[in-house]
Residue frames as a rotation matrix with the C-alpha (Angstrom) as fourth column:
UNK 1
0.578 0.816 0.000 0.00
0.816 -0.578 0.000 0.00
0.000 0.000 -1.000 0.00
UNK 2
-0.558 -0.738 -0.379 1.32
0.718 -0.658 0.225 3.44
-0.416 -0.147 0.898 -0.89
UNK 3
0.527 0.707 -0.471 0.20
0.413 -0.698 -0.585 6.95
-0.742 0.114 -0.660 -1.84
UNK 4
-0.481 -0.604 0.636 0.88
0.866 -0.216 0.450 8.80
-0.134 0.767 0.627 -5.07
UNK 5
-0.114 0.397 -0.911 0.30
0.085 -0.909 -0.408 12.48
-0.990 -0.124 0.069 -5.84
UNK 6
-0.501 0.040 0.864 -1.35
0.863 0.098 0.496 13.28
-0.065 0.994 -0.084 -9.17
UNK 7
-0.444 0.302 0.843 -2.03
0.190 -0.888 0.418 16.99
0.875 0.346 0.337 -9.52
UNK 8
-0.270 0.399 0.876 -4.71
-0.818 -0.575 0.010 17.90
0.508 -0.714 0.482 -6.93
UNK 9
0.711 0.644 -0.282 -5.37
-0.461 0.730 0.505 14.22
0.531 -0.229 0.816 -6.14
UNK 10
-0.380 -0.716 0.586 -3.88
-0.905 0.417 -0.077 11.84
-0.189 -0.559 -0.807 -3.61
UNK 11
0.391 0.470 -0.791 -4.09
-0.704 0.706 0.072 8.29
0.593 0.529 0.607 -4.98
UNK 12
-0.105 -0.338 0.935 -3.96
-0.856 0.509 0.088 5.36
-0.506 -0.791 -0.343 -2.56
UNK 13
0.343 0.152 -0.927 -3.07
-0.745 0.645 -0.170 2.06
0.572 0.749 0.335 -4.23
UNK 14
-0.532 -0.648 -0.545 -2.45
-0.305 0.747 -0.590 -1.47
0.790 -0.148 -0.595 -3.01
UNK 15
-0.476 0.455 0.753 -5.26
-0.833 0.043 -0.552 -1.73
-0.283 -0.890 0.358 -0.43
UNK 16
-0.940 0.113 0.322 -6.84
0.149 0.985 0.086 -5.17
-0.308 0.129 -0.943 -0.28
UNK 17
-0.063 0.997 0.051 -10.35
0.617 0.079 -0.783 -3.74
-0.784 -0.018 -0.620 -0.56
UNK 18
0.421 0.171 0.891 -9.32
0.885 -0.291 -0.363 -1.45
0.197 0.941 -0.274 -3.43
UNK 19
-0.641 -0.747 0.177 -7.78
0.722 -0.665 -0.191 1.93
0.260 0.005 0.966 -4.06
UNK 20
0.385 0.709 -0.591 -9.00
0.847 -0.526 -0.080 5.37
-0.367 -0.470 -0.803 -3.06
UNK 21
-0.299 -0.381 0.875 -8.90
0.680 -0.729 -0.085 8.89
0.670 0.569 0.477 -4.48
UNK 22
0.327 0.343 -0.881 -8.75
0.883 -0.443 0.156 11.80
-0.337 -0.829 -0.447 -2.04
UNK 23
-0.499 -0.473 0.726 -8.48
0.668 -0.744 -0.026 15.56
0.552 0.472 0.687 -2.52
UNK 24
-0.612 0.297 -0.733 -9.37
0.432 -0.651 -0.624 18.87
-0.663 -0.699 0.270 -0.96
UNK 25
0.518 0.729 -0.447 -10.59
-0.216 -0.394 -0.893 20.26
-0.827 0.560 -0.046 -4.28
UNK 26
0.483 -0.271 0.833 -9.75
0.773 0.578 -0.260 19.86
-0.410 0.770 0.489 -7.97
UNK 27
-0.374 -0.776 -0.507 -7.99
0.473 -0.630 0.615 23.20
-0.798 -0.010 0.603 -8.26
UNK 28
0.066 0.500 -0.864 -10.50
-0.479 -0.743 -0.467 24.56
-0.875 0.445 0.190 -10.77
UNK 29
-0.904 -0.420 0.082 -9.80
-0.148 0.485 0.862 21.86
-0.402 0.767 -0.501 -13.35
UNK 30
0.224 0.975 0.004 -12.49
-0.282 0.068 -0.957 21.50
-0.933 0.213 0.290 -16.01
UNK 31
0.624 0.129 -0.771 -12.98
-0.764 -0.108 -0.636 20.46
-0.165 0.986 0.031 -19.60
UNK 32
0.626 -0.424 -0.654 -10.25
-0.258 0.680 -0.687 18.43
0.736 0.598 0.316 -21.27
UNK 33
-0.410 -0.855 0.316 -7.86
-0.596 -0.010 -0.803 18.70
0.690 -0.518 -0.506 -18.30
UNK 34
-0.190 0.416 0.889 -10.41
-0.906 0.274 -0.322 17.23
-0.378 -0.867 0.325 -15.89
UNK 35
0.821 0.510 -0.257 -11.38
-0.571 0.724 -0.387 14.50
-0.011 0.465 0.885 -18.35
UNK 36
0.262 -0.817 -0.514 -7.74
-0.290 0.442 -0.849 13.48
0.921 0.371 -0.121 -18.66
UNK 37
-0.529 -0.422 0.736 -7.26
-0.805 -0.023 -0.592 13.51
0.267 -0.906 -0.328 -14.88
UNK 38
0.304 0.727 0.616 -10.21
-0.810 0.538 -0.235 11.13
-0.502 -0.427 0.752 -14.44
UNK 39
0.872 0.041 -0.489 -9.10
-0.380 0.686 -0.620 8.93
0.310 0.726 0.614 -17.33
UNK 40
-0.103 -0.991 -0.083 -5.58
-0.580 0.128 -0.804 8.74
0.808 -0.035 -0.588 -15.89
UNK 41
-0.333 0.033 0.942 -6.90
-0.900 0.286 -0.328 7.34
-0.281 -0.958 -0.065 -12.60
UNK 42
0.732 0.659 0.174 -8.85
-0.551 0.722 -0.417 4.70
-0.401 0.209 0.892 -14.49
UNK 43
0.606 -0.561 -0.564 -5.76
-0.404 0.394 -0.826 3.74
0.685 0.728 0.012 -16.50
UNK 44
-0.379 -0.799 0.468 -3.61
-0.819 0.054 -0.572 3.41
0.431 -0.600 -0.674 -13.37
UNK 45
-0.233 0.343 0.910 -6.05
-0.747 0.536 -0.393 1.08
-0.623 -0.771 0.131 -11.62
UNK 46
0.824 0.495 -0.276 -6.98
-0.547 0.569 -0.614 -0.79
-0.147 0.657 0.740 -14.80
UNK 47
0.188 -0.848 -0.496 -3.32
-0.598 0.302 -0.742 -1.70
0.779 0.436 -0.450 -15.26
UNK 48
-0.724 -0.431 0.539 -3.31
-0.681 0.324 -0.657 -3.03
0.109 -0.842 -0.528 -11.69
UNK 49
-0.443 0.669 -0.597 -6.64
0.152 0.712 0.685 -4.83
0.884 0.213 -0.417 -12.13
UNK 50
-0.787 0.014 -0.617 -7.78
0.617 -0.020 -0.787 -3.02
-0.023 -1.000 0.007 -9.00
UNK 51
0.288 0.916 0.279 -11.12
0.782 -0.393 0.483 -1.47
0.552 0.079 -0.830 -8.09
UNK 52
-0.800 -0.532 -0.275 -11.05
0.589 -0.612 -0.527 1.99
0.112 -0.584 0.804 -6.51
UNK 53
0.274 0.908 -0.318 -13.30
0.956 -0.293 -0.015 4.60
-0.107 -0.300 -0.948 -4.96
UNK 54
-0.758 -0.291 0.584 -13.65
0.353 -0.936 -0.007 8.26
0.548 0.200 0.812 -5.83
UNK 55
-0.254 0.686 -0.681 -15.57
0.934 -0.008 -0.357 9.83
-0.251 -0.727 -0.639 -2.95
UNK 56
-0.533 0.163 0.830 -17.66
0.456 -0.771 0.444 12.68
0.713 0.615 0.337 -4.31
UNK 57
-0.625 0.347 -0.700 -18.90
0.590 -0.377 -0.714 15.42
-0.511 -0.859 0.031 -1.97
UNK 58
0.333 0.892 0.305 -22.01
0.901 -0.207 -0.380 17.40
-0.276 0.401 -0.873 -2.85
UNK 59
0.770 -0.048 -0.636 -20.01
-0.018 -0.998 0.054 20.65
-0.638 -0.031 -0.770 -2.86
UNK 60
-0.225 -0.903 0.366 -17.29
0.461 0.232 0.856 19.35
-0.858 0.361 0.364 -5.22
UNK 61
0.623 0.320 -0.714 -16.77
-0.411 -0.642 -0.647 21.33
-0.665 0.697 -0.268 -8.41
UNK 62
-0.847 0.525 -0.083 -17.44
-0.475 -0.678 0.561 21.33
0.238 0.515 0.824 -11.27
UNK 63
-0.244 0.861 0.446 -21.15
-0.853 0.028 -0.522 20.76
-0.462 -0.507 0.728 -10.74
UNK 64
0.660 0.525 -0.537 -21.27
-0.736 0.593 -0.326 18.00
0.148 0.611 0.778 -13.36
UNK 65
-0.390 -0.912 0.126 -18.50
-0.919 0.376 -0.120 15.92
0.062 -0.163 -0.985 -11.76
UNK 66
-0.180 0.392 0.902 -20.90
-0.386 0.816 -0.431 13.08
-0.905 -0.426 0.004 -10.95
UNK 67
0.845 0.525 -0.097 -21.95
-0.263 0.250 -0.932 12.82
-0.465 0.813 0.350 -14.59
UNK 68
0.332 -0.815 -0.475 -18.30
-0.883 -0.093 -0.459 12.85
0.330 0.573 -0.750 -15.67
UNK 69
-0.543 -0.535 0.648 -17.52
-0.757 0.646 -0.101 9.98
-0.364 -0.545 -0.755 -13.31
UNK 70
0.294 0.721 0.627 -20.48
-0.196 0.688 -0.699 7.95
-0.935 0.083 0.343 -14.56
UNK 71
0.869 0.046 -0.493 -19.35
-0.490 -0.060 -0.869 8.52
-0.070 0.997 -0.029 -18.13
UNK 72
-0.066 -0.983 -0.173 -15.89
-0.936 0.121 -0.332 7.19
0.347 0.140 -0.927 -17.18
UNK 73
-0.116 0.083 -0.990 -17.38
-0.133 0.986 0.099 3.93
0.984 0.143 -0.103 -15.90
UNK 74
-0.965 -0.203 0.165 -17.88
-0.172 0.021 -0.985 4.69
0.196 -0.979 -0.056 -12.21
UNK 75
-0.133 0.938 -0.321 -20.95
0.372 0.348 0.861 3.39
0.919 -0.006 -0.395 -10.39
UNK 76
-0.365 0.004 0.931 -22.39
-0.674 -0.691 -0.261 5.38
0.642 -0.723 0.255 -7.43
UNK 77
-0.616 0.183 -0.766 -22.96
0.572 0.773 -0.276 3.57
0.542 -0.608 -0.581 -4.14
UNK 78
0.428 0.847 -0.315 -25.30
0.830 -0.230 0.508 4.67
0.358 -0.479 -0.802 -1.33
UNK 79
0.041 -0.345 0.938 -24.89
-0.033 -0.938 -0.344 8.30
0.999 -0.017 -0.050 -0.30
UNK 80
-0.002 -0.097 -0.995 -23.76
0.974 0.227 -0.024 9.15
0.229 -0.969 0.094 3.23
UNK 81
0.782 0.274 0.560 -23.98
0.144 -0.954 0.264 12.32
0.606 -0.126 -0.785 5.32
UNK 82
-0.361 -0.923 -0.132 -20.88
0.532 -0.087 -0.842 13.92
0.766 -0.374 0.523 6.81
UNK 83
0.785 0.603 0.145 -21.70
0.182 -0.447 0.876 14.92
0.592 -0.661 -0.461 10.38
UNK 84
-0.398 -0.909 0.125 -19.47
0.222 -0.228 -0.948 16.75
0.890 -0.350 0.293 12.85
UNK 85
0.749 0.640 -0.172 -19.87
0.296 -0.092 0.951 16.95
0.593 -0.763 -0.258 16.61
UNK 86
0.183 -0.681 0.709 -17.98
-0.721 -0.583 -0.374 18.72
0.668 -0.443 -0.598 19.40
UNK 87
-0.399 -0.439 -0.805 -16.05
0.150 0.835 -0.529 16.28
0.905 -0.332 -0.267 21.55
UNK 88
-0.964 -0.043 0.261 -17.09
-0.235 -0.315 -0.919 18.06
0.122 -0.948 0.294 24.75
UNK 89
-0.200 0.975 0.099 -20.79
-0.977 -0.192 -0.089 17.54
-0.067 -0.114 0.991 23.98
UNK 90
0.398 0.362 -0.843 -20.52
-0.593 0.802 0.064 13.90
0.700 0.475 0.534 22.90
UNK 91
-0.582 -0.708 -0.400 -18.12
-0.115 0.558 -0.822 12.57
0.805 -0.432 -0.407 25.54
UNK 92
0.085 0.606 0.791 -19.62
-0.961 -0.158 0.225 10.98
0.262 -0.779 0.569 28.63
UNK 93
-0.470 -0.202 0.859 -20.16
-0.596 0.791 -0.140 7.77
-0.651 -0.578 -0.493 30.51
UNK 94
-0.662 0.247 -0.707 -20.87
-0.550 0.481 0.683 4.92
0.509 0.841 -0.182 28.06
UNK 95
-0.223 0.687 0.691 -24.17
-0.817 0.255 -0.517 3.35
-0.531 -0.680 0.505 29.10
UNK 96
-0.711 -0.170 -0.682 -24.34
-0.565 0.716 0.410 -0.31
0.419 0.677 -0.605 28.17
UNK 97
0.474 0.876 -0.094 -27.02
-0.681 0.432 0.592 -2.97
0.559 -0.217 0.800 28.60
UNK 98
0.423 -0.272 0.864 -26.43
-0.726 0.469 0.503 -5.65
-0.543 -0.840 0.001 31.20
UNK 99
0.583 -0.259 0.770 -23.90
0.267 0.956 0.120 -8.25
-0.767 0.136 0.627 30.18
UNK 100
0.735 -0.342 0.586 -22.15
0.571 -0.156 -0.806 -6.06
0.367 0.927 0.081 27.58
UNK 101
0.514 -0.653 -0.556 -18.67
0.318 -0.456 0.831 -4.58
-0.796 -0.604 -0.027 28.05
UNK 102
0.961 -0.260 -0.096 -16.26
-0.217 -0.489 -0.845 -2.47
0.173 0.832 -0.527 25.97
UNK 103
0.487 -0.857 0.167 -12.65
0.313 0.350 0.883 -3.36
-0.815 -0.378 0.439 25.27
UNK 104
0.515 -0.453 -0.728 -9.87
-0.810 -0.534 -0.241 -1.94
-0.280 0.714 -0.642 23.13
UNK 105
0.679 -0.229 0.697 -8.31
0.247 0.966 0.077 -4.57
-0.691 0.120 0.713 20.88
UNK 106
0.350 -0.605 -0.715 -5.29
-0.877 -0.481 -0.023 -4.93
-0.330 0.635 -0.699 18.60
UNK 107
-0.472 -0.539 0.698 -4.46
-0.306 0.842 0.444 -8.67
-0.827 -0.004 -0.562 18.44
UNK 108
-0.785 0.119 -0.608 -5.03
-0.598 0.115 0.793 -10.35
0.164 0.986 -0.019 15.11
UNK 109
-0.842 0.509 -0.180 -7.33
0.532 0.839 -0.114 -12.89
0.092 -0.192 -0.977 16.76
UNK 110
-0.265 0.760 -0.593 -9.71
0.430 -0.458 -0.778 -10.09
-0.863 -0.461 -0.206 17.77
UNK 111
-0.472 0.060 -0.880 -9.46
-0.660 -0.685 0.307 -8.45
-0.584 0.726 0.363 14.34
UNK 112
-0.930 0.148 -0.337 -10.47
-0.141 0.703 0.697 -11.75
0.340 0.695 -0.633 12.74
UNK 113
-0.577 0.766 -0.284 -13.43
0.754 0.365 -0.546 -11.94
-0.314 -0.529 -0.788 15.11
UNK 114
-0.293 0.440 -0.849 -14.49
-0.193 -0.897 -0.398 -8.47
-0.937 0.047 0.347 13.95
UNK 115
-0.793 -0.050 -0.607 -14.38
-0.609 0.035 0.793 -9.71
-0.019 0.998 -0.058 10.36
UNK 116
-0.854 0.486 -0.184 -16.71
0.456 0.871 0.182 -12.60
0.249 0.072 -0.966 11.21
UNK 117
-0.355 0.746 -0.563 -19.14
0.551 -0.320 -0.771 -10.23
-0.756 -0.584 -0.297 12.94
UNK 118
-0.367 0.184 -0.912 -19.24
-0.541 -0.839 0.048 -7.82
-0.757 0.511 0.407 9.99
UNK 119
-0.908 0.037 -0.416 -19.73
-0.344 0.501 0.794 -10.66
0.238 0.865 -0.442 7.53
UNK 120
-0.687 0.701 -0.194 -22.64
0.717 0.609 -0.340 -11.88
-0.120 -0.372 -0.920 9.63
UNK 121
-0.218 0.604 -0.766 -24.22
0.163 -0.752 -0.639 -8.40
-0.962 -0.264 0.065 9.48
UNK 122
-0.026 0.118 -0.993 -23.69
-0.723 -0.688 -0.062 -7.55
-0.691 0.716 0.103 5.83
UNK 123
0.597 0.202 0.777 -23.36
0.225 0.887 -0.404 -10.97
-0.770 0.416 0.484 4.19
UNK 124
0.896 -0.422 -0.141 -20.30
-0.312 -0.370 -0.875 -9.67
0.317 0.828 -0.463 2.34
UNK 125
0.496 -0.812 -0.307 -16.61
0.769 0.576 -0.279 -10.57
0.404 -0.097 0.910 2.23
UNK 126
0.899 -0.235 0.369 -14.71
-0.359 -0.878 0.316 -8.51
0.250 -0.416 -0.874 4.82
UNK 127
0.760 -0.632 -0.151 -11.59
0.649 0.724 0.234 -10.69
-0.039 -0.275 0.961 4.83
UNK 128
0.086 -0.744 0.663 -9.52
0.575 -0.506 -0.643 -7.65
0.814 0.437 0.384 3.82
UNK 129
0.694 0.319 0.645 -10.47
-0.165 -0.802 0.574 -5.71
0.701 -0.505 -0.504 6.96
UNK 130
0.928 -0.350 -0.126 -8.31
0.244 0.315 0.917 -7.51
-0.281 -0.882 0.378 9.54
UNK 131
0.129 -0.932 0.340 -5.19
0.990 0.143 0.015 -7.19
-0.062 0.334 0.940 7.39
UNK 132
0.109 -0.037 0.993 -5.90
0.458 -0.885 -0.083 -3.52
0.883 0.464 -0.079 6.71
UNK 133
0.877 0.255 0.408 -6.42
-0.222 -0.537 0.814 -2.59
0.426 -0.804 -0.414 10.36
UNK 134
0.748 -0.657 -0.096 -3.35
0.515 0.484 0.708 -4.57
-0.418 -0.579 0.700 11.44
UNK 135
-0.002 -0.774 0.633 -1.20
0.961 -0.178 -0.213 -2.87
0.278 0.608 0.744 8.79
UNK 136
0.381 0.225 0.897 -2.50
0.135 -0.973 0.187 0.55
0.915 0.050 -0.401 9.79
UNK 137
0.987 -0.008 0.159 -1.68
-0.158 -0.162 0.974 0.01
0.018 -0.987 -0.162 13.45
UNK 138
0.505 -0.860 0.072 1.76
0.824 0.505 0.257 -1.34
-0.258 -0.071 0.964 12.56
UNK 139
-0.024 -0.487 0.873 2.60
0.690 -0.639 -0.338 1.96
0.723 0.595 0.352 10.87
UNK 140
-0.705 -0.135 0.696 1.25
-0.290 -0.841 -0.457 4.20
0.647 -0.524 0.554 13.65
UNK 141
-0.500 0.528 -0.686 -0.47
0.704 0.710 0.032 2.46
0.504 -0.467 -0.727 16.59
UNK 142
-0.702 0.213 -0.679 -1.31
0.459 -0.593 -0.661 5.77
-0.544 -0.776 0.319 18.26
UNK 143
-0.859 0.336 -0.386 -3.33
-0.497 -0.728 0.472 6.95
-0.123 0.597 0.793 15.25
UNK 144
-0.201 0.796 -0.570 -5.90
-0.506 0.414 0.757 4.15
0.839 0.441 0.320 15.38
UNK 145
-0.822 0.056 0.567 -7.89
-0.505 0.390 -0.770 2.74
-0.265 -0.919 -0.292 18.30
UNK 146
-0.464 0.640 -0.613 -10.24
-0.292 0.543 0.787 -0.21
0.836 0.544 -0.065 17.80
UNK 147
-0.696 0.336 0.634 -13.06
-0.676 -0.008 -0.737 -0.86
-0.243 -0.942 0.233 20.25
UNK 148
-0.603 0.568 -0.560 -15.40
-0.005 0.700 0.715 -3.84
0.798 0.434 -0.419 20.55
UNK 149
-0.152 0.647 0.747 -18.56
-0.988 -0.099 -0.115 -4.38
0.000 -0.756 0.655 22.54
UNK 150
-0.722 -0.209 -0.660 -18.74
-0.267 0.964 -0.013 -7.95
0.639 0.167 -0.751 23.80
UNK 151
0.298 0.775 0.558 -21.50
-0.950 0.182 0.253 -10.07
0.095 -0.605 0.790 25.29
UNK 152
0.774 -0.157 0.613 -19.87
-0.098 0.928 0.361 -13.16
-0.625 -0.339 0.703 26.71
UNK 153
-0.173 -0.881 0.439 -17.61
0.405 0.343 0.847 -14.58
-0.898 0.325 0.298 24.02
UNK 154
0.164 0.347 0.923 -19.35
0.984 0.012 -0.179 -12.75
-0.073 0.938 -0.339 21.17
UNK 155
-0.879 -0.324 -0.349 -18.45
0.254 -0.939 0.231 -9.42
-0.403 0.115 0.908 19.60
UNK 156
0.041 0.981 0.189 -21.76
0.884 0.053 -0.464 -7.62
-0.466 0.186 -0.865 19.06
UNK 157
0.983 0.173 0.059 -20.39
0.180 -0.863 -0.472 -4.27
-0.030 0.475 -0.879 17.84
UNK 158
0.079 -0.996 -0.039 -17.02
0.883 0.051 0.467 -3.05
-0.463 -0.071 0.883 16.60
UNK 159
0.941 0.182 0.285 -15.78
0.293 -0.860 -0.419 0.44
0.168 0.478 -0.862 15.78
UNK 160
0.022 -0.980 -0.197 -12.58
0.993 -0.002 0.122 2.40
-0.120 -0.198 0.973 15.50
UNK 161
0.905 0.158 -0.396 -11.29
0.175 -0.985 0.008 5.96
-0.389 -0.077 -0.918 15.77
UNK 162
0.188 -0.852 0.489 -8.61
0.930 -0.006 -0.368 7.59
0.317 0.524 0.791 13.65
UNK 163
0.561 -0.115 -0.820 -6.75
0.461 -0.780 0.424 10.46
-0.688 -0.616 -0.385 15.30
UNK 164
0.675 -0.216 0.706 -5.83
0.667 -0.230 -0.708 12.84
0.315 0.949 -0.011 12.48
UNK 165
-0.010 -0.801 -0.598 -2.46
0.887 -0.283 0.364 14.39
-0.461 -0.527 0.714 13.29
UNK 166
-0.893 -0.444 0.075 -2.11
0.437 -0.814 0.381 18.12
-0.108 0.373 0.921 12.79
UNK 167
-0.422 0.828 0.369 -5.86
-0.057 -0.430 0.901 18.71
0.905 0.359 0.228 13.06
UNK 168
-0.700 0.297 0.649 -8.51
-0.710 -0.198 -0.676 19.01
-0.072 -0.934 0.350 15.76
UNK 169
0.268 0.896 -0.354 -10.49
-0.944 0.317 0.087 16.08
0.190 0.311 0.931 14.33
UNK 170
-0.743 -0.260 0.617 -10.98
-0.337 0.941 -0.010 12.44
-0.578 -0.216 -0.787 15.19
UNK 171
-0.278 0.657 -0.701 -12.85
-0.888 0.102 0.448 10.42
0.366 0.747 0.555 12.56
UNK 172
-0.312 0.297 0.902 -15.13
-0.596 0.679 -0.430 7.59
-0.740 -0.672 -0.035 13.65
UNK 173
-0.402 0.074 -0.913 -15.59
-0.817 0.420 0.394 4.42
0.413 0.904 -0.108 11.62
UNK 174
-0.831 0.121 -0.544 -17.44
0.196 0.977 -0.083 1.13
0.521 -0.176 -0.835 11.90
UNK 175
-0.743 0.564 0.362 -20.12
-0.634 -0.417 -0.652 0.84
-0.217 -0.713 0.667 14.55
UNK 176
-0.199 0.678 -0.707 -22.03
-0.584 0.498 0.642 -2.01
0.787 0.540 0.297 12.93
UNK 177
-0.559 0.131 0.819 -24.06
-0.766 0.296 -0.571 -3.92
-0.317 -0.946 -0.065 15.50
UNK 178
-0.970 0.242 -0.032 -25.53
0.220 0.923 0.315 -7.42
0.106 0.299 -0.948 15.26
UNK 179
-0.455 0.853 0.257 -29.27
-0.172 -0.367 0.914 -7.11
0.874 0.372 0.314 14.51
UNK 180
0.284 0.637 -0.717 -30.37
0.560 0.496 0.663 -8.86
0.778 -0.590 -0.215 17.70
UNK 181
-0.161 -0.426 -0.890 -28.38
0.972 -0.226 -0.068 -6.36
-0.172 -0.876 0.450 19.79
UNK 182
-0.718 -0.082 0.691 -29.62
0.372 -0.884 0.282 -3.14
0.588 0.460 0.666 18.16
UNK 183
0.107 0.780 0.617 -31.79
-0.145 -0.602 0.785 -0.51
0.984 -0.174 0.049 19.87
UNK 184
0.681 0.069 -0.729 -30.11
0.660 0.375 0.651 -1.15
0.318 -0.924 0.210 23.22
UNK 185
0.963 -0.266 -0.039 -27.74
-0.229 -0.887 0.402 1.85
-0.141 -0.378 -0.915 23.29
UNK 186
0.492 -0.830 0.263 -24.60
0.615 0.545 0.570 -0.05
-0.616 -0.119 0.779 22.28
UNK 187
0.192 -0.408 0.893 -23.81
0.877 -0.337 -0.343 2.15
0.440 0.849 0.293 19.28
UNK 188
0.750 0.129 0.649 -24.27
-0.081 -0.955 0.284 5.30
0.656 -0.266 -0.706 21.39
UNK 189
0.901 -0.426 0.081 -21.99
-0.026 0.134 0.991 3.86
-0.433 -0.895 0.110 24.07
UNK 190
0.277 -0.829 0.486 -19.26
0.903 0.398 0.164 3.09
-0.330 0.393 0.858 21.55
UNK 191
0.341 -0.101 0.935 -19.49
0.514 -0.813 -0.275 6.66
0.788 0.574 -0.225 20.21
UNK 192
0.918 0.040 0.396 -19.21
-0.282 -0.638 0.717 8.06
0.281 -0.769 -0.574 23.75
UNK 193
0.711 -0.698 0.086 -16.21
0.418 0.519 0.746 5.83
-0.565 -0.494 0.661 24.49
UNK 194
0.065 -0.722 0.689 -14.33
0.991 -0.034 -0.129 7.09
0.117 0.691 0.713 21.44
UNK 195
0.555 0.174 0.814 -15.31
0.169 -0.981 0.094 10.67
0.815 0.085 -0.574 22.24
UNK 196
0.971 -0.236 0.038 -13.72
-0.071 -0.132 0.989 10.20
-0.229 -0.963 -0.145 25.66
UNK 197
0.305 -0.900 0.311 -10.51
0.843 0.407 0.352 9.06
-0.443 0.155 0.883 23.98
UNK 198
0.144 -0.198 0.970 -10.57
0.739 -0.630 -0.238 12.15
0.658 0.751 0.055 21.79
UNK 199
0.860 0.238 0.451 -11.08
-0.090 -0.799 0.594 14.38
0.502 -0.552 -0.666 24.83
UNK 200
0.800 -0.595 -0.081 -8.16
0.313 0.297 0.902 12.77
-0.512 -0.747 0.423 26.65
UNK 201
-0.052 -0.863 0.502 -5.88
0.953 0.108 0.283 13.62
-0.299 0.493 0.817 23.73
UNK 202
-0.409 -0.127 -0.904 -7.08
0.218 -0.975 0.038 17.20
-0.886 -0.181 0.426 23.37
UNK 203
-0.877 0.187 0.442 -9.05
0.440 -0.055 0.896 16.85
0.192 0.981 -0.034 20.11
UNK 204
-0.804 0.548 -0.230 -12.08
-0.334 -0.737 -0.588 19.12
-0.492 -0.396 0.775 19.69
UNK 205
0.026 0.852 -0.523 -14.24
-0.961 -0.123 -0.248 17.58
-0.276 0.509 0.815 16.98
UNK 206
-0.443 -0.027 0.896 -15.57
0.063 0.996 0.061 14.21
-0.895 0.083 -0.439 15.81
UNK 207
-0.263 0.352 -0.898 -16.44
-0.937 -0.314 0.151 13.43
-0.229 0.882 0.413 12.20
UNK 208
-0.401 0.228 0.887 -18.52
0.098 0.974 -0.206 10.57
-0.911 0.004 -0.412 10.83
UNK 209
-0.760 0.324 -0.563 -19.59
-0.611 -0.063 0.789 9.62
0.220 0.944 0.246 7.31
UNK 210
-0.634 0.552 0.541 -23.00
-0.381 0.386 -0.840 8.54
-0.673 -0.739 -0.034 8.52
UNK 211
-0.879 0.468 0.087 -25.44
0.381 0.582 0.718 6.10
0.286 0.664 -0.691 6.97
UNK 212
-0.292 0.864 0.410 -29.17
-0.377 -0.498 0.781 6.85
0.879 0.073 0.472 7.01
UNK 213
0.447 0.460 -0.768 -29.45
0.444 0.631 0.636 4.47
0.777 -0.625 0.077 10.00
UNK 214
-0.103 -0.593 -0.798 -26.75
0.991 0.003 -0.131 6.06
0.080 -0.805 0.588 12.17
UNK 215
-0.630 -0.200 0.751 -27.35
0.327 -0.945 0.022 9.71
0.705 0.260 0.660 11.26
UNK 216
0.368 0.814 0.450 -30.45
-0.122 -0.437 0.891 10.21
0.922 -0.383 -0.061 13.49
UNK 217
0.699 -0.178 -0.693 -28.63
0.691 0.420 0.588 8.68
0.187 -0.890 0.416 16.46
UNK 218
-0.347 -0.937 -0.043 -25.62
0.931 -0.338 -0.138 10.92
0.115 -0.088 0.989 15.95
UNK 219
-0.394 0.254 0.883 -27.75
0.129 -0.936 0.327 14.05
0.910 0.242 0.336 15.54
UNK 220
0.741 0.669 -0.061 -29.45
0.118 -0.040 0.992 13.31
0.662 -0.742 -0.108 18.85
UNK 221
0.451 -0.666 -0.594 -25.96
0.885 0.250 0.392 13.19
-0.113 -0.703 0.702 20.40
UNK 222
0.506 -0.198 -0.840 -25.13
0.135 -0.943 0.304 16.66
-0.852 -0.267 -0.450 19.08
UNK 223
-0.572 -0.692 0.441 -23.68
0.544 0.081 0.835 16.02
-0.613 0.718 0.330 15.63
UNK 224
0.274 0.591 -0.759 -24.57
-0.272 -0.709 -0.651 18.41
-0.922 0.385 -0.034 12.80
UNK 225
0.413 -0.066 0.908 -24.83
0.783 0.534 -0.318 17.52
-0.464 0.843 0.273 9.09
UNK 226
0.077 -0.480 -0.874 -22.40
-0.172 -0.870 0.462 19.55
-0.982 0.115 -0.150 6.97
UNK 227
-0.344 -0.212 -0.915 -22.31
-0.926 -0.082 0.367 17.72
-0.153 0.974 -0.168 3.61
UNK 228
0.751 0.444 0.488 -23.34
-0.319 0.892 -0.320 14.61
-0.578 0.085 0.812 1.74
UNK 229
-0.309 -0.898 -0.313 -20.90
-0.859 0.123 0.496 12.25
-0.407 0.422 -0.810 0.09
UNK 230
0.819 0.571 0.052 -21.32
-0.466 0.716 -0.521 9.48
-0.335 0.402 0.852 -2.47
UNK 231
-0.197 -0.891 0.410 -18.71
-0.259 0.450 0.855 6.78
-0.946 0.062 -0.319 -3.15
UNK 232
0.700 0.282 -0.657 -18.23
-0.702 0.102 -0.704 6.34
-0.132 0.954 0.270 -6.90
UNK 233
0.191 -0.569 0.799 -16.72
-0.222 0.768 0.600 2.90
-0.956 -0.292 0.021 -7.57
UNK 234
0.383 -0.175 -0.907 -14.73
-0.909 0.102 -0.403 1.88
0.164 0.979 -0.120 -10.62
UNK 235
0.217 -0.259 0.941 -14.13
-0.390 0.861 0.327 -1.83
-0.895 -0.438 0.085 -11.02
UNK 236
-0.769 -0.529 -0.360 -12.44
-0.559 0.284 0.779 -3.91
-0.310 0.800 -0.514 -13.71
UNK 237
-0.730 0.559 0.393 -15.51
0.549 0.822 -0.152 -6.17
-0.408 0.105 -0.907 -13.59
UNK 238
0.156 0.844 -0.514 -17.83
0.251 -0.537 -0.805 -3.23
-0.955 -0.004 -0.296 -14.21
UNK 239
-0.420 -0.361 -0.832 -16.05
-0.665 -0.502 0.553 -2.49
-0.618 0.786 -0.029 -17.47
């Protein structure tokens, strides 16, 4: 896994689940220059036989960027809402149902257990996740904290926090909960736990790319919607 700079873009290649395109903005590129930039990303990943994601925000310019991506062979996935919350308002005592406890994990055995839980929820292949989280922690263990909620020997919820160096933000990921354990406050407790970690380290804000299911919960905790984002996926199979 490594990053490459291509004009205004940062291109992440070599991830097991596929590559990723990130940017602050496109620097005003339009017309032929923008078309070539998009086509160049497709060529790079096509040569690798690798799928990749271009995450489009609603405020990205030009306004027809979504249409340009579709024309280049990208397929939009479900939209998410970017929500931001102040750490001070979200932090607090995690309130868990009886028999459930929270624990920070890093051993590969626990990461593999998280994979099994996520596959049970989504009925998809998450085999790449354990390797990705382990590799990320190997590079910088202080930048990633993984938390699980356990009931007996079973993981019923798993989530992680990325502490973004040089900023005031911690980004929250995961949070999927087994269906039979939902609506018991576990997701809220895991959010509060990670907010406490952020507070201990002096971070001020939390950010989540929220699904339609998690957004109402987060807004009740004090998060505010600031943008929508749609993953546009290019895949060799889709061609």
